[in-house]
DSSP file (Angstrom, degrees, kcal/mol; ACC not computed):
  #  RESIDUE AA STRUCTURE BP1 BP2  ACC     N-H-->O    O-->H-N    N-H-->O    O-->H-N    TCO  KAPPA ALPHA  PHI   PSI    X-CA   Y-CA   Z-CA
    1    1 A M              0   0    0      0, 0.0     2,-0.4     0, 0.0     0, 0.0   0.000 360.0 360.0 360.0 129.2  -45.9 -119.0  -51.9
    2    2 A R        -     0   0    0      1,-0.0     2,-0.4     0, 0.0     0, 0.0  -0.745 360.0-138.8 -92.2 131.6  -43.1 -120.0  -54.1
    3    3 A R        -     0   0    0     -2,-0.4     3,-0.0     2,-0.0    -1,-0.0  -0.715  12.8-128.0 -96.0 141.9  -39.6 -118.8  -53.2
    4    4 A H    >>  -     0   0    0     -2,-0.4     3,-1.3     1,-0.1     4,-0.7  -0.713  11.8-137.8 -85.0 131.3  -37.2 -117.6  -55.9
    5    5 A P  H 3> S+     0   0    0      0, 0.0     4,-1.0     0, 0.0     3,-0.5   0.820 103.1  58.7 -62.7 -30.4  -33.8 -119.3  -55.6
    6    6 A G  H 3> S+     0   0    0      1,-0.2     4,-2.3     2,-0.2     5,-0.2   0.743  91.7  70.0 -69.7 -21.6  -32.0 -116.0  -56.3
    7    7 A M  H <> S+     0   0    0     -3,-1.3     4,-2.6     1,-0.2    -1,-0.2   0.902  96.9  50.6 -64.0 -40.6  -33.7 -114.5  -53.3
    8    8 A F  H  X S+     0   0    0     -4,-0.7     4,-2.5    -3,-0.5    -1,-0.2   0.883 109.5  51.8 -63.7 -37.0  -31.5 -116.6  -50.9
    9    9 A F  H  X S+     0   0    0     -4,-1.0     4,-2.1     2,-0.2    -2,-0.2   0.922 111.1  46.3 -64.0 -43.5  -28.4 -115.5  -52.8
   10   10 A L  H  X S+     0   0    0     -4,-2.3     4,-2.3     2,-0.2    -2,-0.2   0.885 112.5  49.8 -67.4 -40.2  -29.3 -111.9  -52.4
   11   11 A I  H  X S+     0   0    0     -4,-2.6     4,-2.4     2,-0.2    -1,-0.2   0.930 111.4  49.6 -63.2 -43.9  -30.1 -112.3  -48.7
   12   12 A G  H  X S+     0   0    0     -4,-2.5     4,-2.1     1,-0.2    -2,-0.2   0.896 111.0  49.1 -62.2 -41.4  -26.8 -114.0  -48.2
   13   13 A C  H  X S+     0   0    0     -4,-2.1     4,-1.8     2,-0.2    -1,-0.2   0.910 110.6  51.1 -63.4 -42.5  -24.9 -111.3  -50.0
   14   14 A G  H  X S+     0   0    0     -4,-2.3     4,-1.7     1,-0.2    -2,-0.2   0.906 110.8  47.8 -62.9 -43.4  -26.7 -108.6  -47.9
   15   15 A L  H  X S+     0   0    0     -4,-2.4     4,-2.5     1,-0.2    -1,-0.2   0.888 109.2  54.0 -65.0 -38.9  -25.8 -110.4  -44.7
   16   16 A A  H  < S+     0   0    0     -4,-2.1    -1,-0.2     1,-0.2    -2,-0.2   0.851 110.3  47.2 -63.4 -34.0  -22.2 -110.7  -45.8
   17   17 A L  H  < S+     0   0    0     -4,-1.8     4,-0.4     1,-0.2    -1,-0.2   0.839 116.3  43.3 -76.5 -32.7  -22.0 -107.0  -46.5
   18   18 A L  H >X S+     0   0    0     -4,-1.7     4,-1.1    -5,-0.2     3,-0.8   0.809  96.9  76.2 -81.6 -30.6  -23.6 -106.1  -43.1
   19   19 A A  H >X S+     0   0    0     -4,-2.5     4,-1.3     1,-0.3     3,-0.9   0.874  89.5  54.2 -54.8 -47.7  -21.7 -108.5  -40.9
   20   20 A P  H 34 S+     0   0    0      0, 0.0    -1,-0.3     0, 0.0     3,-0.2   0.870 107.9  51.9 -59.4 -31.8  -18.3 -106.7  -40.8
   21   21 A G  H <4 S+     0   0    0     -3,-0.8    -2,-0.2    -4,-0.4    -3,-0.1   0.753 107.8  52.6 -72.7 -23.2  -20.1 -103.5  -39.6
   22   22 A C  H << S+     0   0    0     -4,-1.1     2,-0.5    -3,-0.9    -1,-0.2   0.695  90.6  87.5 -84.5 -20.0  -21.8 -105.5  -36.8
   23   23 A I  S  < S-     0   0    0     -4,-1.3     2,-0.4    -3,-0.2     0, 0.0  -0.684  78.4-133.5 -83.5 125.1  -18.6 -106.9  -35.5
   24   24 A Q        -     0   0    0     -2,-0.5     2,-0.4     1,-0.1    -2,-0.1  -0.619  18.5-126.9 -78.8 132.6  -17.0 -104.7  -32.9
   25   25 A K        -     0   0    0     -2,-0.4     2,-0.3     1,-0.1    -1,-0.1  -0.658  22.8-124.8 -80.4 130.2  -13.3 -104.3  -33.5
   26   26 A Q        -     0   0    0     -2,-0.4    -1,-0.1     1,-0.1     3,-0.0  -0.565  18.6-127.7 -74.6 132.3  -11.2 -105.0  -30.5
   27   27 A K        -     0   0    0     -2,-0.3     3,-0.1     1,-0.1    -1,-0.1  -0.631  35.3-104.3 -76.0 137.0   -8.9 -102.3  -29.3
   28   28 A P        -     0   0    0      0, 0.0    -1,-0.1     0, 0.0     3,-0.1  -0.307  43.7 -96.9 -61.4 146.9   -5.4 -103.6  -28.9
   29   29 A A        -     0   0    0      1,-0.1     2,-0.4    -3,-0.0    -3,-0.0  -0.359  40.7-105.0 -63.6 143.0   -4.4 -104.1  -25.3
   30   30 A F        -     0   0    0     -3,-0.1     2,-0.8     1,-0.1    -1,-0.1  -0.577  32.0-154.4 -71.6 124.9   -2.4 -101.3  -23.8
   31   31 A D     >  -     0   0    0     -2,-0.4     4,-2.0     1,-0.2     3,-0.2  -0.837  15.0-178.6-108.8  94.2    1.3 -102.4  -23.6
   32   32 A I  H  > S+     0   0    0     -2,-0.8     4,-2.4     1,-0.2    -1,-0.2   0.811  82.7  57.7 -65.6 -30.9    2.9 -100.5  -20.7
   33   33 A T  H  > S+     0   0    0      2,-0.2     4,-1.5     1,-0.2    -1,-0.2   0.920 107.5  46.3 -65.8 -42.9    6.3 -102.2  -21.4
   34   34 A A  H  > S+     0   0    0     -3,-0.2     4,-1.9     1,-0.2    -2,-0.2   0.887 112.2  52.0 -65.4 -38.7    6.3 -101.0  -25.0
   35   35 A M  H  X S+     0   0    0     -4,-2.0     4,-2.6     1,-0.2     5,-0.2   0.892 105.3  55.0 -66.0 -38.8    5.4  -97.5  -23.8
   36   36 A K  H  X S+     0   0    0     -4,-2.4     4,-2.1     1,-0.2    -1,-0.2   0.884 107.6  50.0 -61.8 -37.0    8.2  -97.5  -21.3
   37   37 A K  H  X S+     0   0    0     -4,-1.5     4,-2.0     2,-0.2    -1,-0.2   0.902 110.8  49.1 -66.7 -41.3   10.7  -98.3  -24.2
   38   38 A I  H  X S+     0   0    0     -4,-1.9     4,-1.8     1,-0.2    -2,-0.2   0.920 113.1  46.6 -63.8 -43.6    9.2  -95.4  -26.3
   39   39 A I  H  X S+     0   0    0     -4,-2.6     4,-2.8     2,-0.2    -1,-0.2   0.863 107.8  56.9 -71.1 -34.6    9.5  -92.9  -23.4
   40   40 A K  H  X S+     0   0    0     -4,-2.1     4,-2.6    -5,-0.2    -1,-0.2   0.936 108.0  48.2 -59.0 -45.0   13.0  -94.1  -22.6
   41   41 A E  H  X S+     0   0    0     -4,-2.0     4,-2.1     1,-0.2    -2,-0.2   0.894 112.0  48.7 -62.7 -38.7   14.0  -93.2  -26.1
   42   42 A K  H  X S+     0   0    0     -4,-1.8     4,-2.5     2,-0.2    -2,-0.2   0.891 110.4  51.5 -67.8 -39.3   12.3  -89.8  -25.9
   43   43 A N  H  X S+     0   0    0     -4,-2.8     4,-2.8     2,-0.2     5,-0.3   0.916 109.2  51.0 -61.5 -43.8   14.1  -89.2  -22.5
   44   44 A D  H  X S+     0   0    0     -4,-2.6     4,-2.2     1,-0.2    -2,-0.2   0.919 112.5  45.9 -61.2 -43.5   17.5  -90.1  -24.2
   45   45 A Q  H  X S+     0   0    0     -4,-2.1     4,-2.4     2,-0.2    -1,-0.2   0.885 111.3  54.0 -65.7 -39.3   16.7  -87.6  -27.0
   46   46 A F  H  X S+     0   0    0     -4,-2.5     4,-1.2     2,-0.2    -2,-0.2   0.932 111.9  42.4 -60.2 -49.6   15.6  -85.0  -24.4
   47   47 A T  H  X S+     0   0    0     -4,-2.8     4,-1.2     1,-0.2     3,-0.2   0.898 114.3  51.4 -69.1 -38.7   18.8  -85.2  -22.4
   48   48 A K  H  X S+     0   0    0     -4,-2.2     4,-2.7    -5,-0.3     3,-0.3   0.892 104.7  57.5 -63.5 -38.6   21.0  -85.3  -25.6
   49   49 A A  H  X>S+     0   0    0     -4,-2.4     5,-1.8     1,-0.2     4,-1.3   0.832 102.9  54.4 -62.3 -32.5   19.2  -82.2  -27.0
   50   50 A H  H  <5S+     0   0    0     -4,-1.2    44,-0.4    -3,-0.2    -1,-0.2   0.867 112.4  43.6 -66.7 -35.8   20.2  -80.3  -23.8
   51   51 A I  H  <5S+     0   0    0     -4,-1.2    -2,-0.2    -3,-0.3    -1,-0.2   0.903 119.4  40.7 -76.3 -42.6   23.9  -81.2  -24.5
   52   52 A T  H  <5S-     0   0    0     -4,-2.7    -2,-0.2    -5,-0.1    -1,-0.2   0.579 109.1-119.2 -85.4  -8.4   23.9  -80.5  -28.2
   53   53 A G  T  <5 +     0   0    0     -4,-1.3     2,-1.8    -5,-0.2    -3,-0.2   0.810  48.9 167.1  77.8  30.0   21.7  -77.3  -27.9
   54   54 A D     >< +     0   0    0     -5,-1.8     4,-2.0     1,-0.2    -1,-0.2  -0.562   3.2 169.0 -80.5  81.0   18.9  -78.7  -30.1
   55   55 A S  H  > S+     0   0    0     -2,-1.8     4,-1.7     1,-0.2    -1,-0.2   0.803  72.2  58.7 -66.3 -30.1   16.3  -76.0  -29.2
   56   56 A T  H  > S+     0   0    0      2,-0.2     4,-2.4     1,-0.2    -1,-0.2   0.941 108.3  44.6 -66.0 -46.0   13.9  -77.1  -32.0
   57   57 A F  H  > S+     0   0    0      1,-0.2     4,-1.5     2,-0.2    -2,-0.2   0.940 111.8  53.4 -61.3 -45.0   13.7  -80.6  -30.5
   58   58 A L  H  < S+     0   0    0     -4,-2.0     4,-0.3     1,-0.2    -1,-0.2   0.815 111.8  45.9 -63.8 -29.7   13.3  -79.2  -27.0
   59   59 A L  H >< S+     0   0    0     -4,-1.7     3,-1.1     1,-0.2    -1,-0.2   0.916 114.2  46.5 -74.5 -44.8   10.4  -77.1  -28.2
   60   60 A N  H 3< S+     0   0    0     -4,-2.4    -2,-0.2     1,-0.2    -1,-0.2   0.575  96.4  71.6 -80.5  -8.7    8.6  -79.8  -30.1
   61   61 A I  T 3< S+     0   0    0     -4,-1.5    84,-3.1    -5,-0.2     2,-0.3   0.671  90.5  76.6 -76.9 -16.0    8.9  -82.5  -27.4
   62   62 A F  E <  S-a  145   0A   0     -3,-1.1    84,-0.2    -4,-0.3    17,-0.0  -0.667  85.9-115.5 -94.8 149.3    6.2  -80.5  -25.4
   63   63 A T  E >   -     0   0A   0     82,-2.5     3,-1.6    -2,-0.3    15,-0.1  -0.315  35.4-104.7 -69.0 164.2    2.5  -80.4  -26.0
   64   64 A Q  E 3  S+     0   0A   0      1,-0.3    15,-1.1    14,-0.1    16,-0.2   0.868 123.6  40.6 -58.5 -36.9    0.9  -77.1  -27.0
   65   65 A D  E 3  S+     0   0A   0     13,-0.2    -1,-0.3    14,-0.1    81,-0.1   0.059  89.6 145.3-101.4  25.0   -0.5  -76.7  -23.5
   66   66 A A  E <   -     0   0A   0     -3,-1.6    12,-3.4    11,-0.1     2,-0.3  -0.079  31.1-157.6 -64.4 162.9    2.6  -78.0  -21.6
   67   67 A R  E     -aB 147  77A   0     79,-1.7    81,-1.6    10,-0.2     2,-0.4  -0.991   4.8-155.3-141.5 146.5    3.7  -76.8  -18.3
   68   68 A A  E     -aB 148  76A   0      8,-2.4     8,-2.5    -2,-0.3     2,-0.6  -0.983   4.4-160.1-126.7 137.6    7.1  -76.8  -16.5
   69   69 A F  E     -a  149   0A   0     79,-3.2    81,-1.2    -2,-0.4     6,-0.1  -0.737  22.7-177.6-116.1  77.1    7.6  -76.7  -12.8
   70   70 A A    >   -     0   0    0     -2,-0.6     3,-1.1     4,-0.4    81,-0.1  -0.373  36.5 -89.5 -75.9 154.8   11.2  -75.6  -12.4
   71   71 A P  T 3  S+     0   0    0      0, 0.0    -1,-0.1     0, 0.0     3,-0.1  -0.369 106.8   4.5 -65.5 142.4   12.8  -75.2   -9.0
   72   72 A N  T 3  S+     0   0    0      1,-0.2     2,-0.3    -3,-0.1    -2,-0.0   0.792 114.8  94.2  57.3  33.2   12.4  -71.8   -7.4
   73   73 A A  S <  S-     0   0    0     -3,-1.1    -1,-0.2     3,-0.0     3,-0.1  -0.965  78.2 -95.9-147.8 161.3   10.2  -70.4  -10.1
   74   74 A D        -     0   0    0     -2,-0.3    -4,-0.4     1,-0.1     2,-0.1  -0.324  57.3 -82.4 -70.9 162.1    6.6  -69.9  -11.1
   75   75 A V        -     0   0    0     -6,-0.1     2,-0.5    -8,-0.1    -6,-0.2  -0.440  42.3-144.2 -64.0 138.3    4.9  -72.5  -13.3
   76   76 A V  E     -B   68   0A   0     -8,-2.5    -8,-2.4    -2,-0.1     2,-0.4  -0.936  17.5-166.0-107.9 128.0    5.6  -71.9  -17.0
   77   77 A K  E     +B   67   0A   0     -2,-0.5     4,-0.4   -10,-0.2   -10,-0.2  -0.951  41.9  14.6-124.2 133.6    2.7  -72.7  -19.3
   78   78 A G  S  > S-     0   0    0    -12,-3.4     4,-2.1    -2,-0.4   -13,-0.2   0.168  83.1 -83.7  91.8 153.3    2.6  -73.1  -23.1
   79   79 A R  H  > S+     0   0    0    -15,-1.1     4,-2.0     1,-0.2     5,-0.1   0.856 122.5  56.4 -60.7 -38.4    5.3  -73.7  -25.8
   80   80 A A  H  > S+     0   0    0      1,-0.2     4,-0.9     2,-0.2    -1,-0.2   0.932 111.6  42.9 -61.8 -45.2    6.2  -70.0  -26.2
   81   81 A A  H  > S+     0   0    0     -4,-0.4     4,-1.7     1,-0.2     3,-0.3   0.856 111.9  55.1 -68.0 -35.5    7.0  -69.6  -22.5
   82   82 A L  H  X S+     0   0    0     -4,-2.1     4,-3.2     1,-0.2    -1,-0.2   0.819  98.5  62.2 -67.9 -29.9    8.8  -73.0  -22.5
   83   83 A A  H  X S+     0   0    0     -4,-2.0     4,-2.0     2,-0.2    -1,-0.2   0.872 103.6  49.7 -61.3 -36.2   11.1  -71.8  -25.4
   84   84 A V  H  X S+     0   0    0     -4,-0.9     4,-1.8    -3,-0.3    -2,-0.2   0.935 112.6  46.5 -68.1 -46.7   12.4  -69.0  -23.0
   85   85 A V  H  X S+     0   0    0     -4,-1.7     4,-2.2     1,-0.2    -2,-0.2   0.933 111.4  52.3 -60.8 -46.2   13.1  -71.6  -20.2
   86   86 A N  H  X S+     0   0    0     -4,-3.2     4,-2.7     1,-0.2    -1,-0.2   0.924 108.1  50.4 -56.9 -45.3   14.7  -74.0  -22.7
   87   87 A S  H  X S+     0   0    0     -4,-2.0     4,-1.6     1,-0.2    -1,-0.2   0.859 107.9  53.9 -64.3 -34.5   17.1  -71.2  -24.0
   88   88 A Q  H  < S+     0   0    0     -4,-1.8     4,-0.3     2,-0.2    -1,-0.2   0.915 111.7  44.5 -63.5 -42.4   18.0  -70.4  -20.4
   89   89 A Y  H >< S+     0   0    0     -4,-2.2     3,-1.3     1,-0.2     5,-0.3   0.891 110.3  54.1 -69.8 -38.2   19.0  -74.0  -19.7
   90   90 A L  H >< S+     0   0    0     -4,-2.7     3,-1.2     1,-0.3     4,-0.3   0.821 102.2  59.5 -64.4 -29.6   20.8  -74.3  -23.0
   91   91 A N  T 3< S+     0   0    0     -4,-1.6    -1,-0.3     1,-0.2    -2,-0.2   0.579  87.2  76.5 -72.8  -9.7   22.9  -71.2  -22.0
   92   92 A M  T <  S-     0   0    0     -3,-1.3    30,-1.3    -4,-0.3    -1,-0.2   0.487 104.5-124.0 -79.4  -2.2   24.1  -73.1  -19.0
   93   93 A E    <   -     0   0    0     -3,-1.2    29,-1.3    28,-0.2     2,-0.3   0.982  29.0-154.3  56.5  63.0   26.5  -75.1  -21.2
   94   94 A I  E     +C  121   0A   0    -44,-0.4    27,-0.3    -5,-0.3    -1,-0.2  -0.528  22.5 173.7 -71.8 126.1   25.3  -78.5  -20.2
   95   95 A K  E     +     0   0A   0     25,-2.8     2,-0.3     1,-0.3    26,-0.2   0.690  67.8  20.2-104.8 -27.6   28.0  -81.1  -20.7
   96   96 A E  E     +C  120   0A   0     24,-1.9    24,-2.8   -46,-0.0    -1,-0.3  -0.993  60.2 168.8-147.8 134.5   26.4  -84.2  -19.2
   97   97 A F  E     +C  119   0A   0     -2,-0.3     2,-0.4    22,-0.2    22,-0.2  -0.899   6.3 172.6-150.8 118.3   22.8  -84.9  -18.5
   98   98 A L  E     -C  118   0A   0     20,-2.9    20,-2.3    -2,-0.3     2,-0.4  -0.971  10.7-167.1-128.1 141.5   21.4  -88.3  -17.6
   99   99 A E  E     -C  117   0A   0     -2,-0.4     2,-0.4    18,-0.2    18,-0.2  -0.983   2.5-167.1-123.7 142.1   17.9  -89.4  -16.5
  100  100 A E  E     -C  116   0A   0     16,-2.7    16,-2.3    -2,-0.4     2,-0.3  -0.977  18.8-134.2-131.5 119.9   17.0  -92.8  -15.0
  101  101 A T  E     +C  115   0A   0     -2,-0.4    14,-0.3    14,-0.2     3,-0.1  -0.514  24.6 174.4 -70.9 131.6   13.5  -93.9  -14.7
  102  102 A T  E    S+     0   0A   0     12,-3.2     2,-0.3     1,-0.4    13,-0.2   0.607  71.1  14.1-110.7 -21.1   12.6  -95.4  -11.2
  103  103 A D  E     -C  114   0A   0     11,-1.7    11,-2.9     2,-0.0    -1,-0.4  -0.977  62.7-177.1-153.6 143.8    8.9  -95.9  -11.7
  104  104 A F  E     +C  113   0A   0     -2,-0.3     2,-0.3     9,-0.2     9,-0.2  -0.987  17.4 140.1-147.1 130.3    6.7  -95.9  -14.8
  105  105 A Y  E     +C  112   0A   0      7,-2.0     7,-3.6    -2,-0.4     2,-0.3  -0.968  11.5 108.4-159.8 169.3    2.9  -96.2  -15.1
  106  106 A G  E     -C  111   0A   0     -2,-0.3     5,-0.2     5,-0.3     2,-0.2  -0.975  42.0-108.7 152.4-163.4   -0.1  -94.9  -17.0
  107  107 A N        -     0   0    0      3,-2.7    -2,-0.0    -2,-0.3   -76,-0.0  -0.728  55.8 -60.4-148.0-165.0   -2.7  -95.7  -19.6
  108  108 A E  S    S+     0   0    0     -2,-0.2    30,-0.2     1,-0.2     3,-0.1   0.709 131.1  41.3 -61.8 -21.1   -3.7  -94.8  -23.2
  109  109 A D  S    S+     0   0    0      1,-0.3    29,-0.8    28,-0.1     2,-0.4   0.855 122.6  15.7 -96.3 -42.4   -4.2  -91.1  -22.2
  110  110 A Y  E     - D   0 137A   0     27,-0.2    -3,-2.7    33,-0.0     2,-0.4  -0.995  55.3-161.0-139.2 140.3   -1.3  -90.3  -19.9
  111  111 A L  E     -CD 106 136A   0     25,-2.1    25,-3.3    -2,-0.4     2,-0.5  -0.975  11.8-152.5-118.9 137.4    2.1  -91.9  -19.0
  112  112 A I  E     -CD 105 135A   0     -7,-3.6    -7,-2.0    -2,-0.4     2,-0.5  -0.947   8.9-171.9-114.6 126.6    3.9  -91.0  -15.8
  113  113 A D  E     -CD 104 134A   0     21,-2.6    21,-2.7    -2,-0.5     2,-0.4  -0.965   5.6-175.8-119.7 111.5    7.7  -91.3  -15.7
  114  114 A E  E     +CD 103 133A   0    -11,-2.9   -12,-3.2    -2,-0.5   -11,-1.7  -0.845  24.6 119.4-105.5 143.5    9.3  -90.8  -12.3
  115  115 A G  E     -CD 101 132A   0     17,-2.1    17,-2.3    -2,-0.4     2,-0.3  -0.961  51.2 -85.9-173.4-167.5   13.1  -90.8  -11.9
  116  116 A S  E     -CD 100 131A   0    -16,-2.3   -16,-2.7    -2,-0.3     2,-0.3  -0.857  30.7-155.5-121.9 158.0   16.4  -89.3  -10.9
  117  117 A Y  E     -CD  99 130A   0     13,-2.2    13,-1.9    -2,-0.3     2,-0.4  -0.936   9.9-161.8-134.4 158.9   18.7  -87.1  -12.9
  118  118 A H  E     +CD  98 129A   0    -20,-2.3   -20,-2.9    -2,-0.3     2,-0.4  -0.995  18.1 178.0-135.8 132.1   22.4  -86.2  -12.9
  119  119 A I  E     -CD  97 128A   0      9,-2.6     9,-2.5    -2,-0.4     2,-0.4  -0.999  15.3-168.2-140.3 140.6   23.6  -83.0  -14.7
  120  120 A R  E     +CD  96 127A   0    -24,-2.8   -25,-2.8    -2,-0.4   -24,-1.9  -0.998  27.1 153.8-127.2 129.4   27.0  -81.4  -15.1
  121  121 A Y  E   > +CD  94 126A   0      5,-2.3     5,-2.1    -2,-0.4   -27,-0.2  -0.950  22.1  33.7-151.1 164.8   27.1  -77.8  -16.5
  122  122 A G  T > 5S-     0   0    0    -30,-1.3     3,-1.3   -29,-1.3   -29,-0.1   0.104  89.0 -64.9  80.1 172.2   29.0  -74.5  -16.7
  123  123 A K  T 3 5S+     0   0    0      1,-0.3    -1,-0.2     2,-0.1   -30,-0.0   0.777 134.5  51.2 -66.9 -28.1   32.6  -73.5  -16.8
  124  124 A D  T 3 5S-     0   0    0     -3,-0.1    -1,-0.3     2,-0.0    -2,-0.2   0.375 111.0-121.1 -90.7   4.3   33.1  -74.8  -13.2
  125  125 A N  T < 5 -     0   0    0     -3,-1.3    -3,-0.2     1,-0.2    -2,-0.1   0.918  37.9-163.3  54.4  47.8   31.5  -78.2  -14.1
  126  126 A T  E   < -D  121   0A   0     -5,-2.1    -5,-2.3    -6,-0.1     2,-0.4  -0.353   2.7-147.5 -62.4 138.6   28.8  -77.8  -11.5
  127  127 A I  E     -D  120   0A   0     -7,-0.2     2,-0.4    -2,-0.0    -7,-0.2  -0.908  17.3-179.8-113.4 138.7   27.1  -81.0  -10.6
  128  128 A D  E     -D  119   0A   0     -9,-2.5    -9,-2.6    -2,-0.4     2,-0.4  -0.999   5.0-172.8-134.9 138.1   23.4  -81.4   -9.7
  129  129 A N  E     +D  118   0A   0     -2,-0.4    24,-3.4   -11,-0.2    25,-0.6  -0.990  27.3 126.5-125.9 137.9   21.6  -84.6   -8.8
  130  130 A G  E     -DE 117 152A   0    -13,-1.9   -13,-2.2    -2,-0.4     2,-0.3  -0.831  47.6 -85.9-162.5-158.4   17.9  -84.7   -8.2
  131  131 A K  E     -DE 116 151A   0     20,-2.4    20,-2.2   -15,-0.3     2,-0.3  -0.902  29.7-169.2-130.3 158.1   14.5  -86.2   -9.1
  132  132 A Y  E     -DE 115 150A   0    -17,-2.3   -17,-2.1    -2,-0.3     2,-0.4  -0.945  13.6-155.7-141.9 163.7   11.9  -85.5  -11.7
  133  133 A L  E     -DE 114 149A   0     16,-2.3    16,-2.1    -2,-0.3     2,-0.4  -0.955  14.6-169.5-140.9 122.3    8.4  -86.4  -12.7
  134  134 A N  E     -DE 113 148A   0    -21,-2.7   -21,-2.6    -2,-0.4     2,-0.6  -0.937   9.7-157.8-114.6 134.9    7.2  -86.3  -16.3
  135  135 A V  E     -DE 112 147A   0     12,-3.2    11,-3.4    -2,-0.4    12,-1.7  -0.959  15.1-160.0-108.9 121.7    3.6  -86.5  -17.5
  136  136 A W  E     -DE 111 145A   0    -25,-3.3   -25,-2.1    -2,-0.6     2,-0.3  -0.810   9.7-176.9-103.3 141.2    3.4  -87.6  -21.1
  137  137 A K  E     -DE 110 144A   0      7,-3.0     7,-2.6    -2,-0.4     2,-0.4  -0.990  29.6-112.5-137.9 143.7    0.3  -87.1  -23.2
  138  138 A K  E     + E   0 143A   0    -29,-0.8     2,-0.4    -2,-0.3     5,-0.2  -0.638  38.6 171.7 -79.2 128.5   -0.5  -88.1  -26.8
  139  139 A E  E >   - E   0 142A   0      3,-2.9     3,-1.6    -2,-0.4    -2,-0.0  -0.984  69.4  -9.0-139.2 126.8   -0.8  -85.1  -29.1
  140  140 A D  T 3  S-     0   0    0     -2,-0.4     3,-0.1     1,-0.3    -1,-0.1   0.866 130.3 -55.3  54.4  38.5   -1.1  -85.5  -32.9
  141  141 A G  T 3  S+     0   0    0      1,-0.2     2,-0.4     0, 0.0    -1,-0.3   0.522 120.1  98.1  77.8   5.5   -0.4  -89.2  -32.6
  142  142 A D  E <  S- E   0 139A   0     -3,-1.6    -3,-2.9    -5,-0.1     2,-0.4  -0.970  76.9-114.4-128.9 143.0    2.9  -88.8  -30.8
  143  143 A W  E     + E   0 138A   0     -2,-0.4     2,-0.3    -5,-0.2    -5,-0.2  -0.619  44.2 172.1 -73.6 125.8    3.8  -88.9  -27.0
  144  144 A K  E     - E   0 137A   0     -7,-2.6    -7,-3.0    -2,-0.4     2,-0.4  -0.912  40.2 -90.8-133.8 160.2    4.9  -85.5  -25.8
  145  145 A L  E     +aE  62 136A   0    -84,-3.1   -82,-2.5    -2,-0.3    -9,-0.2  -0.571  39.2 171.2 -73.8 124.2    5.7  -83.9  -22.5
  146  146 A Y  E    S+     0   0A   0    -11,-3.4   -79,-1.7    -2,-0.4     2,-0.3   0.760  71.7  13.2 -99.5 -37.0    2.6  -82.4  -20.9
  147  147 A A  E     -aE  67 135A   0    -12,-1.7   -12,-3.2   -81,-0.2     2,-0.4  -0.994  63.2-174.4-145.2 138.6    4.1  -81.6  -17.5
  148  148 A N  E     +aE  68 134A   0    -81,-1.6   -79,-3.2    -2,-0.3     2,-0.4  -0.991   7.1 172.2-136.9 122.3    7.7  -81.6  -16.3
  149  149 A I  E     +aE  69 133A   0    -16,-2.1   -16,-2.3    -2,-0.4     2,-0.3  -0.995   5.5 163.4-131.8 135.8    8.8  -81.1  -12.7
  150  150 A W  E     + E   0 132A   0    -81,-1.2     2,-0.3    -2,-0.4   -18,-0.2  -0.996   7.2 176.1-149.0 152.9   12.3  -81.5  -11.3
  151  151 A N  E     - E   0 131A   0    -20,-2.2   -20,-2.4    -2,-0.3    -2,-0.0  -0.986  30.1-100.6-158.4 155.1   14.2  -80.5   -8.2
  152  152 A T  E     - E   0 130A   0     -2,-0.3   -22,-0.3   -22,-0.2   -24,-0.0  -0.254   5.2-156.9 -77.6 155.4   17.6  -81.0   -6.7
  153  153 A N        +     0   0    0    -24,-3.4   -23,-0.2     2,-0.1    -1,-0.1   0.399  65.3 111.1-100.8  -4.5   18.7  -83.3   -4.0
  154  154 A M  S    S-     0   0    0    -25,-0.6     3,-0.1     1,-0.1    -2,-0.1  -0.386  80.7 -97.2 -71.3 147.1   21.7  -81.1   -3.3
  155  155 A P        -     0   0    0      0, 0.0    -1,-0.1     0, 0.0     2,-0.1  -0.339  42.8-104.1 -64.3 146.0   21.7  -79.2    0.0
  156  156 A A        -     0   0    0      1,-0.1     3,-0.0    -3,-0.1    -3,-0.0  -0.406  33.0-118.5 -67.0 141.9   20.5  -75.6   -0.1
  157  157 A T        -     0   0    0     -2,-0.1    -1,-0.1    -3,-0.1     2,-0.0  -0.726  32.6-113.3 -83.5 132.7   23.2  -73.0    0.1
  158  158 A P        -     0   0    0      0, 0.0     2,-0.3     0, 0.0    -1,-0.1  -0.327  26.6-132.1 -65.1 141.2   22.9  -70.8    3.1
  159  159 A S              0   0    0      1,-0.1    -3,-0.0    -3,-0.0     0, 0.0  -0.702 360.0 360.0 -93.1 150.7   22.0  -67.2    2.5
  160  160 A N              0   0    0     -2,-0.3    -1,-0.1     0, 0.0     0, 0.0   0.433 360.0 360.0 -92.4 360.0   24.0  -64.4    4.2
């Protein structure tokens, strides 16, 4: 059987077209250091939004199914309920709000940011220091708060 020279050319072209589909694309390595920088920027925006009264930012930083675990309150679930909580905190006249990450870990699905906070608010310049834990989740290609819990380190005031 005699082989046609053009047949080798056609086979070669066919293999060249198929080869890219056969090669598995490597997923880029997860870079926790880069993620920590992104979340720090989001934390800075989050605290600033409390001071400037940016309720739109505070609503959009949360996932659709977000939950907040505020001190002395039931769990709040979903953006609509979080909008109410956000407005209550904005009405406190926050003058200073700082968060400092003390531990950070996670993967492509969830990032955990543990830290401490300092807040000064109200006409009497009330100060609160405490700790927080934020769970970040990717939604629509952006990291957003999925769960937010915080509580004070200040001593409880005695009830009469």
